[in-house]
N, C-alpha and C positions, 0 to 999 in steps of 0.2 A: 383380615382384609375381605371386604365385601365384593360382590359381583361387579358393582359399578366401579369400584376402585381398580379392580383387576382389568376391566374393560378399558378404563382410561389409561392405566399404566401400560398396557400392551397395545391398545388401539391407537393412541395418539401417534406413536412412532410409525406404526403401519400406515396410517392415513397420510402422514407427512412424506413417507417414502413413495407412496402412490402418487401424491400430488407432484413430488419432485420428478418422478418418472414421466408423468403426463406433460408437465411444463418443459422439461428437458427435451423430450421427443419432439414437441411442437417447435421449440426454438431451433433444434438441429435441422428439422425438415425445412423450416423457413430459410435458414442459412444456406442449405443445399440448393433451394430454388433460386436464391440470389446468385450463388456461385455459377450455376448452370446458365443463367441468363447472361451474366457478364462474360463467361467463357465464350459464349457464342459471339458476343460483341467484339471480343479481342482475338477471334480466331485467325484473322489475317496477319497479325503480328507474329512473325516466326520466332521461335525460341529453340535453342540448341545447346546441349551440354558439352559439345565438342569445343576445342580451343580455336578453331579456324572458321572464317566466314564461309558461307555456301559458295560453291564453285560459280564463278562468273560475277560475283558480288564485289563491287569496287567501293570501298568505304570513303566517304567524303569527310566524315567526322565520327569519332567514337567517344563514348562516355560511360562511366560506371553508373549503373542504375540499381536500385534496390527497392524491396517492398517487404515490410514486416507486419506481423500480427501477433497478438496475444490471445489465445483461446482458453477460456476458463473451463475447467472440468466441472460437470455437475455432480452433485453429491451422490446420486444414484450410481453413476459410473464409478465413482471413488469407492463406494461400498462394494460393488461387484469386484473391482480390482483388488481390494484388500482381502476379500474372501478367496479369490483366485490365488493371491500371493501366499496364502497359508498352505494350499495344496500344490501349488506350482502349476505351470502350464501356460498356454497361450492366452494373453490378455486381449480378447476381442473388443472389450468395452472401450479401449483406447484407440482402436484403429480408425474409427470415424473422426475422433478428435484430431489425430495426426493428419488424416486425409483432408479434412476441412482447413486445417492450419496451413498445410503446404499449398493447397489450391488457392487459398485467400492471399498468401504471400506472393505467389506468382502473379495473380491478378493485379495486385498493387504495384509490383515491379513493372508489369506491362503497361499499366496506366501511367507510371512515371516516364517510361520510354516514349509512349505515344504522345504525351503532353509536350515533349521536346522535339517531336517530329521524327523519331527513329523508327525503323521498319524491321529490324532484326535484333535479337539478343543472343549472344554466344557466350560460351564458357560459364554457363549458369550453374550456380552452386547454392546449397542450403546450409544454414546453421540452425541448430535446435537447442533450446535450453529449457529446463524445467524451472519455473518461477512460481513461488507461492502456491496457489491452487490451480495452476494451469501450465501451459507451454507457450514459449515464444519461438516463433519461426521467422527467420530472415532468409529471403531469396535475393540473390544478387548476380549480376552478370555484366558483360560489356555490350552496350547498345551501339548500333552503327546505323548511319544514314547512307543511302545509296548515292553514289556520285552522279 
């Protein structure tokens, strides 16, 4: 095996991993910017994990609202996670994936509530499932309108 063949054999996967890291990091940062902007937009819509409405809030109407998302893992994070899985320990590479998924699901739930004129969401819950090469997160709760 010549030097060129060795360079191609080992260099091609290395280049692809670096490209994956760059593109994945760019997409993740872009998604976080979008999430931060929309969280500011929905800041006035109250969300609560408790089972009761805030004190003094009298509901005129209630409805189940939900928001879901599927976030694909990038191959670089999958590679890091598989290496970490061999040795054991904390999988930091998936934390941002879960964080973005939860925040995106909450934003979609808030958008559904706001579209129907609701001002508060209580009894908020999450469901998470691993599908194919990513995760699905569903946020749901009871939305209420002020009387």
